[in-house]
gemmi code that builds the backbone of each chain (N, CA, C; Angstrom):
import gemmi

chains = {
    "A": [
        ("MET", (5.617, -10.466, 7.034), (6.824, -9.614, 6.958), (7.487, -9.550, 8.334)),
        ("ASN", (8.788, -9.724, 8.340), (9.534, -9.779, 9.579), (9.939, -8.366, 10.041)),
        ("ASP", (9.440, -7.983, 11.219), (9.756, -6.649, 11.765), (11.262, -6.439, 11.923)),
        ("ASP", (11.965, -7.513, 12.342), (13.420, -7.392, 12.537), (14.103, -6.911, 11.256)),
        ("LEU", (13.674, -7.477, 10.130), (14.286, -7.096, 8.845), (14.040, -5.623, 8.548)),
        ("VAL", (12.854, -5.139, 8.893), (12.508, -3.734, 8.634), (13.350, -2.818, 9.515)),
        ("PHE", (13.398, -3.131, 10.815), (14.189, -2.289, 11.723), (15.665, -2.309, 11.329)),
        ("ARG", (16.168, -3.486, 10.974), (17.575, -3.601, 10.586), (17.852, -2.795, 9.314)),
        ("ALA", (16.929, -2.885, 8.370), (17.107, -2.143, 7.114), (17.102, -0.639, 7.371)),
        ("LEU", (16.277, -0.192, 8.302), (16.155, 1.243, 8.580), (17.295, 1.759, 9.449)),
        ("ALA", (18.059, 0.832, 10.049), (19.097, 1.243, 10.990), (20.361, 1.766, 10.309)),
        ("ASP", (20.353, 1.889, 8.994), (21.542, 2.325, 8.278), (21.267, 3.637, 7.531)),
        ("PRO", (22.129, 4.662, 7.746), (21.870, 5.966, 7.123), (21.867, 5.920, 5.588)),
        ("SER", (22.710, 5.090, 4.985), (22.726, 5.007, 3.516), (21.404, 4.457, 2.990)),
        ("ARG", (20.871, 3.505, 3.710), (19.598, 2.918, 3.249), (18.445, 3.892, 3.464)),
        ("ARG", (18.508, 4.658, 4.542), (17.457, 5.669, 4.741), (17.539, 6.732, 3.637)),
        ("LEU", (18.781, 7.048, 3.241), (18.979, 8.011, 2.154), (18.389, 7.474, 0.844)),
        ("LEU", (18.621, 6.187, 0.587), (18.040, 5.563, -0.612), (16.512, 5.661, -0.600)),
        ("LEU", (15.912, 5.405, 0.567), (14.445, 5.492, 0.679), (13.981, 6.926, 0.448)),
        ("ASP", (14.751, 7.897, 0.976), (14.406, 9.309, 0.772), (14.450, 9.672, -0.711)),
        ("ARG", (15.452, 9.150, -1.429), (15.559, 9.428, -2.865), (14.363, 8.855, -3.606)),
        ("LEU", (13.944, 7.644, -3.207), (12.780, 7.032, -3.861), (11.492, 7.748, -3.477)),
        ("PHE", (11.471, 8.302, -2.268), (10.287, 9.055, -1.850), (10.134, 10.303, -2.721)),
        ("GLU", (11.286, 10.943, -3.023), (11.264, 12.142, -3.875), (10.782, 11.798, -5.285)),
        ("ARG", (11.307, 10.708, -5.805), (10.860, 10.252, -7.122), (10.941, 8.737, -7.171)),
        ("ASP", (9.790, 8.135, -7.364), (9.657, 6.691, -7.294), (9.968, 6.056, -8.648)),
        ("GLY", (10.213, 4.763, -8.645), (10.383, 4.036, -9.898), (11.685, 4.362, -10.605)),
        ("ARG", (12.807, 4.207, -9.894), (14.106, 4.534, -10.493), (14.922, 3.281, -10.782)),
        ("THR", (15.817, 3.418, -11.759), (16.724, 2.320, -12.069), (17.929, 2.385, -11.135)),
        ("LEU", (18.667, 1.288, -11.081), (19.897, 1.221, -10.285), (20.865, 2.326, -10.712)),
        ("THR", (20.978, 2.515, -12.025), (21.900, 3.523, -12.557), (21.524, 4.932, -12.086)),
        ("GLU", (20.227, 5.238, -12.093), (19.774, 6.553, -11.625), (20.080, 6.739, -10.147)),
        ("LEU", (19.839, 5.703, -9.363), (20.075, 5.797, -7.918), (21.566, 5.960, -7.630)),
        ("GLU", (22.362, 5.227, -8.383), (23.812, 5.273, -8.209), (24.335, 6.686, -8.481)),
        ("ALA", (23.775, 7.336, -9.502), (24.208, 8.679, -9.884), (23.877, 9.712, -8.809)),
        ("GLN", (22.845, 9.416, -8.022), (22.377, 10.353, -6.996), (23.152, 10.247, -5.693)),
        ("LEU", (23.873, 9.150, -5.518), (24.460, 8.870, -4.211), (25.970, 8.743, -4.314)),
        ("ASP", (26.626, 9.068, -3.234), (28.073, 8.937, -3.162), (28.408, 7.511, -2.735)),
        ("MET", (28.115, 6.578, -3.647), (28.230, 5.167, -3.291), (28.567, 4.391, -4.553)),
        ("THR", (29.283, 3.279, -4.410), (29.579, 2.460, -5.581), (28.325, 1.719, -6.033)),
        ("ARG", (28.344, 1.256, -7.287), (27.208, 0.484, -7.796), (26.984, -0.744, -6.926)),
        ("PHE", (28.088, -1.375, -6.534), (27.989, -2.560, -5.685), (27.330, -2.213, -4.348)),
        ("GLY", (27.711, -1.065, -3.782), (27.134, -0.611, -2.509), (25.635, -0.379, -2.627)),
        ("VAL", (25.243, 0.298, -3.704), (23.813, 0.574, -3.905), (23.050, -0.747, -4.048)),
        ("MET", (23.631, -1.693, -4.818), (22.982, -2.995, -5.009), (22.791, -3.730, -3.691)),
        ("LYS", (23.860, -3.674, -2.868), (23.821, -4.376, -1.575), (22.711, -3.791, -0.695)),
        ("HIS", (22.664, -2.461, -0.627), (21.646, -1.814, 0.208), (20.235, -2.044, -0.334)),
        ("LEU", (20.109, -2.011, -1.655), (18.786, -2.255, -2.255), (18.298, -3.669, -1.941)),
        ("ARG", (19.249, -4.620, -1.939), (18.865, -6.000, -1.655), (18.309, -6.120, -0.231)),
        ("ILE", (18.977, -5.456, 0.715), (18.514, -5.505, 2.110), (17.145, -4.816, 2.244)),
        ("LEU", (16.975, -3.709, 1.524), (15.686, -3.006, 1.558), (14.576, -3.850, 0.918)),
        ("GLU", (14.946, -4.591, -0.143), (13.950, -5.460, -0.791), (13.567, -6.625, 0.103)),
        ("GLN", (14.576, -7.191, 0.804), (14.281, -8.309, 1.708), (13.340, -7.872, 2.823)),
        ("ALA", (13.463, -6.612, 3.230), (12.595, -6.077, 4.285), (11.244, -5.636, 3.720)),
        ("GLY", (11.103, -5.691, 2.404), (9.850, -5.291, 1.775), (9.693, -3.786, 1.631)),
        ("LEU", (10.745, -3.023, 1.931), (10.634, -1.559, 1.864), (10.819, -1.049, 0.437)),
        ("VAL", (11.456, -1.870, -0.387), (11.610, -1.530, -1.799), (11.100, -2.713, -2.623)),
        ("VAL", (10.324, -2.422, -3.642), (9.831, -3.446, -4.558), (10.384, -3.109, -5.930)),
        ("SER", (10.983, -4.101, -6.605), (11.482, -3.811, -7.950), (10.646, -4.559, -8.974)),
        ("ARG", (10.381, -3.886, -10.068), (9.568, -4.479, -11.140), (10.214, -4.188, -12.475)),
        ("LYS", (10.060, -5.155, -13.385), (10.625, -4.962, -14.722), (9.712, -4.064, -15.538)),
        ("ALA", (10.319, -3.128, -16.248), (9.572, -2.281, -17.186), (10.400, -2.235, -18.460)),
        ("GLY", (10.028, -3.053, -19.436), (10.820, -3.171, -20.652), (12.183, -3.755, -20.321)),
        ("ARG", (13.250, -3.047, -20.720), (14.600, -3.545, -20.449), (15.084, -3.128, -19.069)),
        ("ASN", (14.351, -2.224, -18.423), (14.788, -1.705, -17.131), (14.148, -2.433, -15.960)),
        ("ARG", (14.855, -2.391, -14.838), (14.260, -2.819, -13.576), (14.099, -1.567, -12.732)),
        ("LEU", (12.857, -1.249, -12.396), (12.585, -0.026, -11.645), (12.341, -0.348, -10.173)),
        ("HIS", (12.832, 0.555, -9.310), (12.699, 0.352, -7.870), (11.670, 1.310, -7.296)),
        ("TYR", (10.751, 0.749, -6.521), (9.674, 1.539, -5.921), (9.748, 1.459, -4.408)),
        ("LEU", (9.475, 2.593, -3.773), (9.361, 2.627, -2.327), (8.042, 1.985, -1.924)),
        ("ASN", (8.099, 0.993, -1.045), (6.872, 0.386, -0.526), (6.710, 0.797, 0.937)),
        ("PRO", (5.813, 1.721, 1.239), (5.718, 2.230, 2.604), (4.907, 1.340, 3.545)),
        ("VAL", (4.319, 0.257, 3.017), (3.395, -0.535, 3.837), (4.051, -1.126, 5.103)),
        ("PRO", (5.285, -1.687, 5.019), (5.880, -2.230, 6.254), (6.046, -1.180, 7.359)),
        ("ILE", (6.336, 0.062, 6.979), (6.478, 1.126, 7.982), (5.114, 1.440, 8.593)),
        ("ARG", (4.097, 1.429, 7.753), (2.743, 1.640, 8.238), (2.337, 0.532, 9.230)),
        ("LEU", (2.732, -0.711, 8.909), (2.379, -1.827, 9.789), (3.053, -1.677, 11.148)),
        ("ILE", (4.295, -1.219, 11.136), (4.991, -0.983, 12.401), (4.292, 0.132, 13.168)),
        ("HIS", (3.897, 1.154, 12.454), (3.135, 2.248, 13.074), (1.862, 1.701, 13.718)),
        ("ASP", (1.109, 0.931, 12.944), (-0.168, 0.432, 13.461), (0.029, -0.505, 14.652)),
        ("ARG", (1.090, -1.305, 14.572), (1.278, -2.322, 15.602), (1.920, -1.773, 16.873)),
        ("TRP", (2.890, -0.865, 16.703), (3.650, -0.398, 17.858), (3.247, 0.986, 18.338)),
        ("ILE", (3.273, 1.956, 17.452), (3.037, 3.338, 17.884), (1.625, 3.470, 18.435)),
        ("ASP", (0.646, 2.905, 17.706), (-0.734, 2.978, 18.173), (-0.888, 2.334, 19.538)),
        ("LYS", (-0.175, 1.212, 19.717), (-0.286, 0.482, 20.974), (0.183, 1.349, 22.141)),
        ("TYR", (1.333, 2.027, 21.955), (1.861, 2.850, 23.041), (0.995, 4.070, 23.277)),
        ("THR", (0.487, 4.652, 22.216), (-0.389, 5.819, 22.365), (-1.612, 5.428, 23.171)),
        ("GLU", (-2.166, 4.271, 22.803), (-3.366, 3.781, 23.473), (-3.087, 3.582, 24.960)),
        ("HIS", (-1.903, 3.021, 25.249), (-1.529, 2.749, 26.628), (-1.481, 4.043, 27.422)),
        ("ARG", (-0.859, 5.059, 26.809), (-0.728, 6.345, 27.495), (-2.114, 6.938, 27.752)),
        ("VAL", (-2.981, 6.820, 26.758), (-4.335, 7.359, 26.905), (-5.068, 6.630, 28.023)),
        ("SER", (-4.921, 5.290, 28.059), (-5.655, 4.558, 29.086), (-5.060, 4.831, 30.467)),
        ("ALA", (-3.751, 5.070, 30.550), (-3.130, 5.403, 31.828), (-3.679, 6.736, 32.339)),
        ("LEU", (-3.836, 7.681, 31.445), (-4.398, 8.987, 31.816), (-5.858, 8.848, 32.258)),
        ("ALA", (-6.574, 7.998, 31.532), (-7.982, 7.779, 31.865), (-8.102, 7.212, 33.276)),
        ("GLU", (-7.185, 6.300, 33.578), (-7.190, 5.665, 34.902), (-6.874, 6.693, 35.989)),
        ("LEU", (-5.886, 7.538, 35.722), (-5.490, 8.582, 36.659), (-6.671, 9.512, 36.941)),
        ("LYS", (-7.344, 9.857, 35.875), (-8.516, 10.741, 36.001), (-9.568, 10.105, 36.913)),
        ("THR", (-9.833, 8.807, 36.658), (-10.828, 8.101, 37.464), (-10.427, 8.100, 38.941)),
        ("GLN", (-9.147, 7.794, 39.195), (-8.668, 7.721, 40.578), (-8.764, 9.081, 41.267)),
        ("LEU", (-8.323, 10.127, 40.558), (-8.330, 11.465, 41.144), (-9.754, 11.916, 41.443)),
        ("GLU", (-10.643, 11.588, 40.524), (-12.028, 12.026, 40.720), (-12.721, 11.253, 41.837)),
        ("GLU", (-12.282, 10.000, 42.009), (-12.880, 9.194, 43.080), (-12.484, 9.719, 44.448)),
        ("THR", (-11.199, 10.159, 44.549), (-10.696, 10.619, 45.852), (-11.102, 12.067, 46.123)),
        ("ALA", (-11.516, 12.763, 45.047), (-11.866, 14.181, 45.242), (-13.139, 14.341, 46.079)),
    ],
    "B": [
        ("MET", (14.187, 3.714, -23.591), (14.178, 4.461, -22.324), (12.732, 4.752, -21.915)),
        ("THR", (12.408, 4.387, -20.702), (11.079, 4.666, -20.177), (10.939, 6.169, -19.946)),
        ("THR", (9.814, 6.720, -20.296), (9.656, 8.161, -20.132), (9.506, 8.522, -18.658)),
        ("ILE", (9.904, 9.743, -18.348), (9.824, 10.231, -16.968), (8.369, 10.216, -16.478)),
        ("THR", (7.472, 10.626, -17.366), (6.054, 10.673, -16.991), (5.582, 9.315, -16.508)),
        ("GLU", (5.997, 8.296, -17.241), (5.568, 6.948, -16.883), (6.114, 6.546, -15.506)),
        ("ILE", (7.368, 6.907, -15.268), (7.992, 6.579, -13.988), (7.248, 7.261, -12.844)),
        ("HIS", (6.936, 8.541, -13.067), (6.262, 9.323, -12.030), (4.895, 8.796, -11.656)),
        ("THR", (4.261, 8.131, -12.599), (2.842, 7.889, -12.424), (2.513, 6.429, -12.162)),
        ("THR", (3.468, 5.721, -11.570), (3.220, 4.355, -11.139), (3.523, 4.249, -9.654)),
        ("GLN", (2.605, 3.665, -8.911), (2.841, 3.429, -7.491), (2.707, 1.939, -7.220)),
        ("VAL", (3.625, 1.404, -6.398), (3.617, -0.024, -6.113), (3.556, -0.240, -4.601)),
        ("TYR", (2.645, -1.093, -4.176), (2.505, -1.408, -2.755), (2.493, -2.922, -2.600)),
        ("GLN", (3.139, -3.402, -1.531), (3.209, -4.844, -1.344), (3.033, -5.188, 0.133)),
        ("VAL", (2.325, -6.276, 0.386), (2.164, -6.705, 1.773), (2.002, -8.233, 1.818)),
        ("PHE", (2.648, -8.851, 2.825), (2.457, -10.284, 3.074), (1.260, -10.445, 4.000)),
        ("ILE", (0.355, -11.366, 3.649), (-0.826, -11.599, 4.483), (-0.927, -13.093, 4.769)),
        ("LYS", (-1.126, -13.430, 6.040), (-1.267, -14.838, 6.393), (-2.700, -15.267, 6.087)),
        ("ALA", (-2.953, -15.537, 4.831), (-4.281, -15.954, 4.367), (-4.110, -16.573, 2.987)),
        ("SER", (-5.097, -17.378, 2.580), (-5.026, -18.014, 1.261), (-5.358, -16.978, 0.181)),
        ("PRO", (-4.880, -17.209, -1.057), (-5.246, -16.303, -2.157), (-6.762, -16.164, -2.301)),
        ("GLU", (-7.493, -17.272, -2.064), (-8.954, -17.242, -2.200), (-9.574, -16.278, -1.182)),
        ("ALA", (-9.070, -16.319, 0.066), (-9.616, -15.441, 1.110), (-9.332, -13.977, 0.785)),
        ("ILE", (-8.138, -13.710, 0.266), (-7.781, -12.334, -0.090), (-8.651, -11.857, -1.250)),
        ("TRP", (-8.829, -12.736, -2.231), (-9.666, -12.393, -3.389), (-11.087, -12.007, -2.937)),
        ("GLU", (-11.675, -12.825, -2.069), (-13.017, -12.538, -1.562), (-13.072, -11.183, -0.877)),
        ("ALA", (-12.021, -10.904, -0.093), (-11.987, -9.648, 0.659), (-11.877, -8.429, -0.263)),
        ("ILE", (-11.318, -8.642, -1.460), (-11.143, -7.521, -2.396), (-12.433, -7.242, -3.173)),
        ("ILE", (-13.203, -8.300, -3.473), (-14.347, -8.113, -4.388), (-15.705, -8.083, -3.684)),
        ("THR", (-15.730, -8.250, -2.349), (-17.006, -8.361, -1.645), (-17.268, -7.140, -0.766)),
        ("PRO", (-18.412, -6.454, -0.972), (-18.673, -5.205, -0.237), (-18.677, -5.368, 1.286)),
        ("GLU", (-19.187, -6.516, 1.784), (-19.222, -6.724, 3.240), (-17.812, -6.685, 3.832)),
        ("PHE", (-16.825, -7.131, 3.047), (-15.438, -7.070, 3.502), (-14.857, -5.668, 3.323)),
        ("THR", (-15.048, -5.099, 2.145), (-14.358, -3.836, 1.850), (-14.795, -2.715, 2.789)),
        ("GLN", (-16.067, -2.755, 3.222), (-16.566, -1.765, 4.195), (-15.665, -1.655, 5.404)),
        ("LYS", (-15.064, -2.781, 5.775), (-14.297, -2.828, 7.023), (-12.860, -2.353, 6.881)),
        ("TYR", (-12.373, -2.172, 5.654), (-10.973, -1.746, 5.533), (-10.731, -0.699, 4.449)),
        ("PHE", (-11.726, -0.445, 3.552), (-11.472, 0.437, 2.413), (-12.165, 1.784, 2.610)),
        ("HIS", (-11.748, 2.519, 3.641), (-12.326, 3.840, 3.942), (-13.851, 3.799, 4.003)),
        ("GLY", (-14.402, 2.644, 4.398), (-15.853, 2.517, 4.535), (-16.605, 2.281, 3.239)),
        ("ALA", (-15.876, 2.090, 2.138), (-16.525, 1.908, 0.840), (-17.066, 0.480, 0.680)),
        ("SER", (-18.253, 0.357, 0.100), (-18.800, -0.957, -0.253), (-18.462, -1.205, -1.714)),
        ("ILE", (-17.493, -2.085, -1.943), (-16.999, -2.301, -3.301), (-17.427, -3.677, -3.797)),
        ("ALA", (-18.095, -3.691, -4.948), (-18.498, -4.954, -5.563), (-17.797, -5.058, -6.917)),
        ("VAL", (-17.057, -6.161, -7.103), (-16.347, -6.343, -8.368), (-16.878, -7.591, -9.064)),
        ("THR", (-17.320, -7.422, -10.300), (-17.758, -8.538, -11.131), (-16.829, -8.562, -12.345)),
        ("PRO", (-16.896, -9.625, -13.175), (-15.975, -9.674, -14.314), (-16.053, -8.453, -15.236)),
        ("ASP", (-17.151, -7.686, -15.178), (-17.193, -6.540, -16.091), (-17.409, -5.176, -15.425)),
        ("ARG", (-17.504, -5.152, -14.085), (-17.698, -3.841, -13.480), (-17.128, -3.757, -12.068)),
        ("TYR", (-16.512, -2.581, -11.815), (-16.009, -2.260, -10.481), (-16.860, -1.111, -9.965)),
        ("LEU", (-17.610, -1.373, -8.893), (-18.494, -0.332, -8.372), (-18.228, -0.131, -6.880)),
        ("SER", (-17.917, 1.113, -6.532), (-17.627, 1.448, -5.136), (-18.667, 2.451, -4.650)),
        ("LEU", (-19.340, 2.108, -3.551), (-20.378, 2.984, -3.014), (-20.016, 3.464, -1.613)),
        ("GLY", (-20.372, 4.707, -1.327), (-20.170, 5.251, 0.011), (-21.259, 4.776, 0.958)),
        ("PRO", (-21.164, 5.139, 2.240), (-22.113, 4.662, 3.259), (-23.569, 5.021, 2.941)),
        ("ASN", (-23.809, 6.113, 2.211), (-25.182, 6.494, 1.885), (-25.540, 6.182, 0.435)),
        ("GLY", (-24.808, 5.251, -0.157), (-25.105, 4.810, -1.513), (-24.568, 5.725, -2.600)),
        ("GLU", (-23.816, 6.770, -2.218), (-23.238, 7.643, -3.232), (-22.127, 6.905, -3.983)),
        ("VAL", (-21.995, 7.200, -5.284), (-21.016, 6.476, -6.097), (-19.616, 7.059, -5.886)),
        ("TRP", (-18.710, 6.229, -5.338), (-17.327, 6.647, -5.066), (-16.386, 6.197, -6.184)),
        ("GLY", (-16.816, 5.170, -6.923), (-15.973, 4.653, -7.997), (-16.806, 3.789, -8.920)),
        ("ASP", (-16.617, 3.945, -10.220), (-17.381, 3.164, -11.188), (-16.486, 3.023, -12.411)),
        ("ALA", (-16.054, 1.808, -12.696), (-15.113, 1.632, -13.795), (-15.226, 0.228, -14.359)),
        ("GLU", (-14.602, 0.042, -15.509), (-14.604, -1.279, -16.132), (-13.558, -2.185, -15.498)),
        ("VAL", (-13.795, -3.476, -15.598), (-12.827, -4.464, -15.139), (-12.126, -5.020, -16.376)),
        ("ALA", (-10.801, -4.873, -16.432), (-10.052, -5.295, -17.611), (-9.624, -6.754, -17.515)),
        ("GLU", (-9.302, -7.200, -16.284), (-8.909, -8.601, -16.072), (-9.533, -9.084, -14.781)),
        ("PHE", (-10.104, -10.286, -14.820), (-10.766, -10.862, -13.648), (-10.352, -12.326, -13.612)),
        ("ASP", (-9.291, -12.632, -12.886), (-8.708, -13.970, -12.900), (-8.544, -14.476, -11.463)),
        ("PRO", (-9.675, -14.921, -10.842), (-9.612, -15.341, -9.445), (-8.768, -16.589, -9.262)),
        ("PRO", (-8.001, -16.728, -8.169), (-7.772, -15.704, -7.146), (-6.390, -15.064, -7.323)),
        ("ARG", (-5.998, -14.738, -8.552), (-4.635, -14.308, -8.796), (-4.485, -12.863, -9.229)),
        ("ARG", (-5.392, -12.413, -10.107), (-5.131, -11.136, -10.745), (-6.420, -10.394, -11.089)),
        ("LEU", (-6.452, -9.119, -10.692), (-7.605, -8.267, -10.967), (-7.095, -6.918, -11.453)),
        ("VAL", (-7.639, -6.471, -12.588), (-7.248, -5.159, -13.119), (-8.520, -4.358, -13.371)),
        ("HIS", (-8.593, -3.178, -12.781), (-9.790, -2.354, -13.004), (-9.418, -0.882, -13.105)),
        ("GLY", (-10.347, -0.105, -13.650), (-10.135, 1.331, -13.756), (-10.361, 2.000, -12.408)),
        ("TRP", (-9.853, 3.221, -12.279), (-10.000, 3.967, -11.032), (-10.364, 5.414, -11.344)),
        ("ARG", (-11.506, 5.833, -10.834), (-11.861, 7.250, -10.903), (-12.250, 7.691, -9.502)),
        ("SER", (-11.689, 8.811, -9.063), (-11.895, 9.263, -7.683), (-13.187, 10.066, -7.569)),
        ("LEU", (-14.320, 9.374, -7.717), (-15.618, 10.068, -7.711), (-16.022, 10.503, -6.304)),
        ("TYR", (-15.253, 10.058, -5.281), (-15.554, 10.401, -3.885), (-15.176, 11.839, -3.552)),
        ("ASN", (-14.442, 12.489, -4.466), (-13.985, 13.852, -4.209), (-14.189, 14.688, -5.478)),
        ("PRO", (-15.053, 15.729, -5.413), (-15.389, 16.503, -6.615), (-14.160, 17.045, -7.343)),
        ("GLU", (-13.133, 17.409, -6.573), (-11.937, 17.983, -7.183), (-11.157, 16.930, -7.973)),
        ("LEU", (-11.187, 15.691, -7.490), (-10.444, 14.609, -8.149), (-11.285, 13.923, -9.232)),
        ("ALA", (-12.598, 14.048, -9.114), (-13.508, 13.294, -9.988), (-13.365, 13.673, -11.459)),
        ("THR", (-12.904, 14.907, -11.723), (-12.800, 15.358, -13.115), (-11.519, 14.850, -13.782)),
        ("GLU", (-10.625, 14.258, -12.991), (-9.360, 13.792, -13.572), (-9.574, 12.538, -14.425)),
        ("ASP", (-8.561, 12.248, -15.271), (-8.629, 11.062, -16.131), (-8.654, 9.778, -15.311)),
        ("GLU", (-9.178, 8.740, -15.943), (-9.193, 7.431, -15.295), (-7.772, 6.868, -15.206)),
        ("SER", (-7.465, 6.247, -14.069), (-6.188, 5.551, -13.916), (-6.479, 4.055, -13.776)),
        ("ARG", (-5.474, 3.274, -13.426), (-5.632, 1.817, -13.442), (-5.067, 1.187, -12.170)),
        ("VAL", (-5.780, 0.217, -11.631), (-5.318, -0.493, -10.433), (-5.207, -1.983, -10.748)),
        ("THR", (-4.052, -2.570, -10.424), (-3.821, -4.004, -10.627), (-3.548, -4.668, -9.282)),
        ("TRP", (-4.282, -5.717, -8.985), (-4.071, -6.510, -7.771), (-3.450, -7.835, -8.196)),
        ("GLU", (-2.322, -8.214, -7.584), (-1.713, -9.517, -7.866), (-1.582, -10.276, -6.553)),
        ("ILE", (-2.023, -11.520, -6.552), (-1.940, -12.343, -5.345), (-1.081, -13.564, -5.655)),
        ("GLU", (0.017, -13.724, -4.927), (0.913, -14.865, -5.154), (1.056, -15.665, -3.874)),
        ("PRO", (0.704, -16.971, -3.918), (0.882, -17.793, -2.723), (2.360, -17.990, -2.399)),
        ("GLN", (2.697, -17.955, -1.109), (4.062, -18.175, -0.642), (4.049, -19.414, 0.266)),
        ("GLU", (5.187, -19.717, 0.874), (5.222, -20.864, 1.785), (4.541, -20.526, 3.109)),
        ("GLY", (4.049, -21.562, 3.787), (3.529, -21.389, 5.141), (2.197, -20.665, 5.231)),
        ("GLY", (1.339, -20.855, 4.217), (0.001, -20.262, 4.281), (-0.024, -18.752, 4.148)),
        ("VAL", (1.068, -18.199, 3.624), (1.163, -16.752, 3.465), (1.002, -16.402, 1.985)),
        ("SER", (0.368, -15.272, 1.707), (0.270, -14.791, 0.329), (0.890, -13.405, 0.227)),
        ("LEU", (1.448, -13.135, -0.932), (2.010, -11.809, -1.190), (1.025, -11.046, -2.070)),
        ("LEU", (0.550, -9.926, -1.545), (-0.392, -9.096, -2.301), (0.333, -7.857, -2.814)),
        ("THR", (0.275, -7.654, -4.129), (0.887, -6.467, -4.730), (-0.216, -5.619, -5.368)),
        ("VAL", (-0.204, -4.341, -5.068), (-1.137, -3.409, -5.698), (-0.319, -2.409, -6.520)),
        ("VAL", (-0.618, -2.336, -7.808), (0.042, -1.355, -8.666), (-1.018, -0.360, -9.129)),
        ("HIS", (-0.804, 0.895, -8.783), (-1.727, 1.942, -9.251), (-0.960, 2.752, -10.290)),
        ("ASP", (-1.348, 2.620, -11.568), (-0.583, 3.315, -12.608), (-1.505, 4.006, -13.610)),
        ("GLU", (-0.931, 4.424, -14.709), (-1.638, 5.255, -15.697), (-2.231, 6.487, -15.031)),
        ("LEU", (-1.434, 7.058, -14.127), (-1.886, 8.234, -13.374), (-1.498, 9.548, -14.050)),
        ("ASP", (-1.074, 9.476, -15.294), (-0.612, 10.669, -16.027), (-1.622, 11.813, -15.982)),
        ("GLY", (-2.891, 11.468, -16.184), (-3.923, 12.499, -16.253), (-4.633, 12.700, -14.930)),
        ("ALA", (-4.022, 12.207, -13.849), (-4.685, 12.294, -12.545), (-3.677, 12.600, -11.435)),
        ("PRO", (-2.973, 13.748, -11.537), (-1.939, 14.044, -10.543), (-2.474, 14.219, -9.121)),
        ("LYS", (-3.665, 14.777, -8.989), (-4.218, 14.972, -7.643), (-4.624, 13.647, -7.024)),
        ("THR", (-5.181, 12.767, -7.856), (-5.493, 11.421, -7.376), (-4.212, 10.719, -6.951)),
        ("ALA", (-3.162, 10.847, -7.773), (-1.880, 10.202, -7.465), (-1.372, 10.663, -6.098)),
        ("ALA", (-1.444, 11.967, -5.835), (-0.962, 12.494, -4.558), (-1.860, 12.017, -3.427)),
        ("SER", (-3.160, 11.960, -3.699), (-4.111, 11.574, -2.669), (-3.951, 10.111, -2.250)),
        ("VAL", (-3.855, 9.201, -3.220), (-3.759, 7.780, -2.856), (-2.367, 7.396, -2.351)),
        ("ALA", (-1.357, 8.225, -2.675), (0.010, 7.907, -2.244), (0.239, 8.235, -0.777)),
        ("GLY", (-0.603, 9.060, -0.200), (-0.436, 9.394, 1.219), (-0.771, 8.199, 2.073)),
        ("VAL", (-1.712, 8.369, 2.980), (-2.108, 7.211, 3.779), (-3.061, 6.304, 3.005)),
        ("GLY", (-3.540, 6.754, 1.845), (-4.550, 6.026, 1.074), (-4.359, 4.530, 0.969)),
        ("TRP", (-3.455, 4.096, 0.085), (-3.268, 2.649, -0.104), (-2.661, 1.986, 1.122)),
        ("MET", (-1.798, 2.718, 1.823), (-1.184, 2.138, 3.015), (-2.220, 1.708, 4.035)),
        ("SER", (-3.187, 2.586, 4.320), (-4.161, 2.242, 5.349), (-5.104, 1.156, 4.844)),
        ("VAL", (-5.385, 1.137, 3.539), (-6.230, 0.083, 2.979), (-5.549, -1.282, 3.155)),
        ("LEU", (-4.256, -1.348, 2.781), (-3.566, -2.645, 2.833), (-3.287, -3.082, 4.262)),
        ("SER", (-2.956, -2.129, 5.119), (-2.753, -2.454, 6.528), (-4.061, -2.963, 7.136)),
        ("GLY", (-5.156, -2.314, 6.791), (-6.470, -2.707, 7.289), (-6.900, -4.073, 6.766)),
        ("LEU", (-6.624, -4.331, 5.485), (-6.962, -5.619, 4.877), (-6.192, -6.753, 5.560)),
        ("LYS", (-4.899, -6.505, 5.802), (-4.061, -7.511, 6.474), (-4.609, -7.815, 7.879)),
        ("THR", (-4.907, -6.757, 8.640), (-5.423, -6.937, 10.001), (-6.743, -7.696, 9.982)),
        ("LEU", (-7.628, -7.308, 9.061), (-8.942, -7.952, 8.974), (-8.801, -9.451, 8.688)),
        ("LEU", (-7.940, -9.804, 7.711), (-7.811, -11.206, 7.331), (-7.067, -12.023, 8.390)),
        ("GLU", (-6.135, -11.401, 9.090), (-5.331, -12.162, 10.054), (-5.982, -12.243, 11.418)),
        ("THR", (-6.823, -11.278, 11.763), (-7.420, -11.275, 13.106), (-8.941, -11.364, 13.070)),
        ("GLY", (-9.537, -11.122, 11.911), (-10.989, -11.111, 11.818), (-11.594, -9.815, 12.293)),
        ("GLU", (-10.754, -8.894, 12.763), (-11.252, -7.618, 13.280), (-10.751, -6.476, 12.397)),
        ("PRO", (-11.613, -5.464, 12.159), (-11.102, -4.282, 11.457), (-10.101, -3.535, 12.316)),
        ("LEU", (-9.226, -2.777, 11.693), (-8.246, -1.962, 12.395), (-9.002, -0.933, 13.226)),
        ("ALA", (-8.598, -0.795, 14.505), (-9.314, 0.151, 15.386), (-9.163, 1.574, 14.867)),
    ],
}
model = gemmi.Model(1)
for chain_id, residues in chains.items():
    chain = gemmi.Chain(chain_id)
    for i, (resn, *xyz) in enumerate(residues, 1):
        res = gemmi.Residue()
        res.name, res.seqid = resn, gemmi.SeqId(i, " ")
        for name, pos in zip(("N", "CA", "C"), xyz):
            atom = gemmi.Atom()
            atom.name, atom.element = name, gemmi.Element(name[0])
            atom.pos, atom.b_iso = gemmi.Position(*pos), 0.0
            res.add_atom(atom)
        chain.add_residue(res)
    model.add_chain(chain)
structure = gemmi.Structure()
structure.add_model(model)
structure.setup_entities()
C-alpha cells in the first residue's frame, strides 16, 4: 500500500467526512452516503474512488447493492511506521540525556 | 433491501502484504506464527477445526471450519472465549481471502460478519483488534520480526 495515496486521500475535508460517516455506521451504499452529505452523486463517487485506491474504503457486493466499508488498516500502518518511530526517538533522546546528566553529576 | 442489522454486523479489513499466498496461509493456520502477531494466541487451523489457545493453554477460541481452501480462502467460526463477558455471546464468522497481485504482493481481506448476536465482540474486535493483528502479520511476513 502506497503511503502517498493514503496521505493524499486524507488531505481532503470531504473525504475525511466520508470516512467519519462510515465510522459511525459501516457498510453503506452510495445512495445512503450521498443522502448524508452536501455533495453530488458524482462528487461522492469521485471521493470514494480515491479512498478505495488508498485502501481506506473497501467496497463489496451484497445482493444487488455495493456496500462501502471503512478499512482502518492503512492508518494503523502509518501509525506503526511513523508515529511509533518518532515516539521511540524521543524516548531514546531522553534516555541519552539522562545518561549524560548522570555521568556528569 | 439489505437489513440494517446485517449492515451493522459486518466488518471488512484489507491489507497488501509483500508475500506469496502460500506464506500468508501458513502464517494464518500455524500456531508458531500466530503467537507472534495474534495477541499471543497459538492458533491451529485444520480442515475441520479452529482452535486458539492462550499462553497457558487456556482455550481462547474453538469453532468449526466451514471452508478450508489453501492458499485462497478460509472460513471459520468465532467465539470470544478469551473474555468471560464476551464468551456467552453467539458465534460469529470470520472469512480470510488471499488474492495474489502483481510484483509478489498479495491482498489479504478479512471479513468478520454474522455479528448480530455478538455486539460486544463486534465492538471489541473493531477497535485495535483486527487492525493490530493485520499490521502485525504484515510486519512479520515482510521483515521476519514481530511488531515491537
